[in-house]
C-alpha positions as a LaTeX table, in Angstrom:
\begin{tabular}{lrrr}
\hline
Residue & $x$ (\AA) & $y$ (\AA) & $z$ (\AA) \\
\hline
Met1 & 21.45 & 9.96 & $-4.10$ \\
Ile2 & 18.24 & 11.66 & $-3.37$ \\
Ile3 & 15.08 & 9.90 & $-3.21$ \\
Asn4 & 13.05 & 12.39 & $-5.27$ \\
Ser5 & 15.34 & 11.96 & $-8.12$ \\
Val6 & 15.39 & 8.21 & $-8.00$ \\
Cys7 & 12.08 & 7.10 & $-6.39$ \\
Lys8 & 8.47 & 8.34 & $-7.18$ \\
Pro9 & 6.76 & 7.78 & $-3.81$ \\
Thr10 & 4.81 & 10.99 & $-3.91$ \\
Thr11 & 2.93 & 10.08 & $-7.25$ \\
Leu12 & 2.30 & 6.47 & $-6.03$ \\
Arg13 & 1.12 & 7.61 & $-2.66$ \\
Glu14 & $-1.17$ & 10.28 & $-4.04$ \\
Ser15 & $-2.58$ & 7.94 & $-6.63$ \\
Arg16 & $-3.60$ & 5.70 & $-3.62$ \\
Lys17 & $-5.07$ & 8.78 & $-1.86$ \\
Leu18 & $-2.79$ & 8.28 & 1.11 \\
Thr19 & $-1.35$ & 11.18 & 3.07 \\
Gln20 & 2.36 & 11.35 & 4.06 \\
Thr21 & 1.34 & 10.76 & 7.65 \\
Arg22 & $-0.85$ & 7.85 & 6.95 \\
Leu23 & 1.87 & 6.13 & 4.79 \\
Ala24 & 4.41 & 6.89 & 7.50 \\
Glu25 & 2.10 & 5.11 & 9.99 \\
Leu26 & 1.78 & 2.19 & 7.73 \\
Ile27 & 5.44 & 1.59 & 7.44 \\
Gly28 & 6.14 & 2.34 & 11.07 \\
Val29 & 8.12 & 5.64 & 10.83 \\
Asn30 & 7.84 & 9.25 & 12.12 \\
Ser31 & 5.92 & 11.44 & 9.56 \\
Arg32 & 8.66 & 13.98 & 9.60 \\
Ala33 & 11.07 & 11.32 & 8.48 \\
Tyr34 & 8.89 & 10.39 & 5.79 \\
Asn35 & 8.41 & 13.96 & 4.57 \\
Arg36 & 12.16 & 14.38 & 4.44 \\
Trp37 & 12.52 & 11.24 & 2.20 \\
Glu38 & 9.88 & 12.64 & $-0.25$ \\
Arg39 & 11.54 & 16.07 & $-0.27$ \\
Gly40 & 14.85 & 14.32 & $-0.99$ \\
Thr41 & 16.63 & 15.70 & 2.16 \\
Phe42 & 17.36 & 12.23 & 3.39 \\
Val43 & 17.49 & 8.67 & 1.82 \\
Pro44 & 15.62 & 5.73 & 3.61 \\
Gln45 & 17.38 & 2.48 & 4.08 \\
Leu46 & 16.60 & $-0.40$ & 1.77 \\
Asp47 & 14.36 & $-2.17$ & 4.35 \\
Thr48 & 12.27 & 0.97 & 4.40 \\
Leu49 & 12.00 & 1.13 & 0.69 \\
Val50 & 10.71 & $-2.43$ & 0.78 \\
Lys51 & 8.07 & $-1.54$ & 3.41 \\
Ile52 & 6.99 & 1.50 & 1.14 \\
Ala53 & 6.84 & $-0.69$ & $-1.90$ \\
Asp54 & 4.80 & $-3.29$ & 0.14 \\
Val55 & 2.41 & $-0.70$ & 1.25 \\
Leu56 & 2.00 & 0.96 & $-2.04$ \\
Asn57 & 1.62 & $-2.55$ & $-3.68$ \\
Val58 & 4.38 & $-1.97$ & $-6.19$ \\
Thr59 & 7.75 & $-3.52$ & $-6.76$ \\
Leu60 & 10.90 & $-1.82$ & $-5.87$ \\
Asp61 & 11.64 & $-1.39$ & $-9.69$ \\
Glu62 & 8.43 & 0.55 & $-9.93$ \\
Leu63 & 9.05 & 2.49 & $-6.95$ \\
Val64 & 12.36 & 3.84 & $-8.24$ \\
Gly65 & 11.03 & 4.33 & $-11.69$ \\
Arg66 & 12.55 & 1.38 & $-13.61$ \\
Thr67 & 9.29 & $-0.12$ & $-14.68$ \\
Thr68 & 5.64 & 0.56 & $-14.73$ \\
Thr69 & 3.96 & $-2.64$ & $-13.97$ \\
Val70 & 0.14 & $-2.87$ & $-13.52$ \\
His71 & $-1.07$ & $-5.13$ & $-10.68$ \\
Glu72 & $-4.34$ & $-6.69$ & $-11.26$ \\
Pro73 & $-5.53$ & $-8.75$ & $-8.36$ \\
Ala74 & $-6.84$ & $-12.16$ & $-9.14$ \\
Val75 & $-10.47$ & $-11.91$ & $-8.16$ \\
His76 & $-12.69$ & $-14.45$ & $-9.75$ \\
Asn77 & $-15.96$ & $-13.19$ & $-8.58$ \\
Ala78 & $-17.06$ & $-10.50$ & $-11.03$ \\
Lys79 & $-19.17$ & $-8.63$ & $-8.70$ \\
Leu80 & $-16.48$ & $-8.47$ & $-6.17$ \\
Tyr81 & $-13.94$ & $-7.47$ & $-8.78$ \\
Ala82 & $-16.20$ & $-4.57$ & $-9.81$ \\
Leu83 & $-16.41$ & $-3.37$ & $-6.19$ \\
Leu84 & $-12.77$ & $-3.68$ & $-5.74$ \\
Gln85 & $-12.26$ & $-1.13$ & $-8.62$ \\
Asp86 & $-14.17$ & 1.40 & $-6.60$ \\
Val87 & $-12.53$ & 0.75 & $-3.28$ \\
Asp88 & $-9.47$ & 2.70 & $-4.07$ \\
Ala89 & $-11.54$ & 5.93 & $-4.32$ \\
Leu90 & $-12.81$ & 5.47 & $-0.85$ \\
Pro91 & $-11.23$ & 7.58 & 1.94 \\
Asp92 & $-8.40$ & 5.92 & 3.91 \\
Ser93 & $-10.62$ & 5.52 & 7.08 \\
Asp94 & $-13.31$ & 3.58 & 5.02 \\
Gln95 & $-10.50$ & 1.49 & 3.35 \\
Gln96 & $-9.17$ & 0.71 & 6.90 \\
Ala97 & $-12.57$ & $-0.35$ & 7.97 \\
Leu98 & $-13.03$ & $-2.62$ & 4.91 \\
Ile99 & $-9.59$ & $-4.17$ & 5.72 \\
Ile100 & $-10.49$ & $-4.98$ & 9.26 \\
Leu101 & $-13.90$ & $-6.48$ & 7.97 \\
Met102 & $-12.36$ & $-8.54$ & 5.29 \\
Asp103 & $-9.58$ & $-9.76$ & 7.57 \\
Ser104 & $-12.15$ & $-10.90$ & 10.11 \\
Leu105 & $-14.17$ & $-12.77$ & 7.54 \\
Val106 & $-11.09$ & $-14.52$ & 6.08 \\
Lys107 & $-9.93$ & $-15.49$ & 9.48 \\
Arg108 & $-13.44$ & $-16.97$ & 10.34 \\
Ala109 & $-13.43$ & $-18.88$ & 7.29 \\
Lys110 & $-9.94$ & $-20.35$ & 7.97 \\
Met111 & $-11.01$ & $-21.21$ & 11.52 \\
Asp112 & $-14.07$ & $-22.85$ & 10.24 \\
Arg113 & $-12.07$ & $-25.15$ & 7.79 \\
Val114 & $-9.59$ & $-25.98$ & 10.66 \\
Leu115 & $-12.55$ & $-27.00$ & 12.97 \\
Ala116 & $-14.16$ & $-28.93$ & 10.23 \\
Ala117 & $-11.09$ & $-30.93$ & 9.49 \\
\hline
\end{tabular}
């Protein structure tokens, strides 16, 4: 079984504007190993496929080409939802900065709720 004939990580990765190196970092593997998977030289273990699917925000079925599901996040604030649509076009470094900012705001809100209780 060759990953390229079964999985479609290249298309999914490129649609999210991620490099092979960055995706490898996000799943915690060597970039050469990830490159071999995309080329079909080696096949990743199931737990690694799960990590790839999680990072790409797809199901395993979608990763291996069995289904093409569309994941629309449940964002109730219309302005935030509109901005979210444009975030995917940002460079990876800007996306990472947004993740850090959003994570800190969410953690602060959780801490405020805990302290208020």
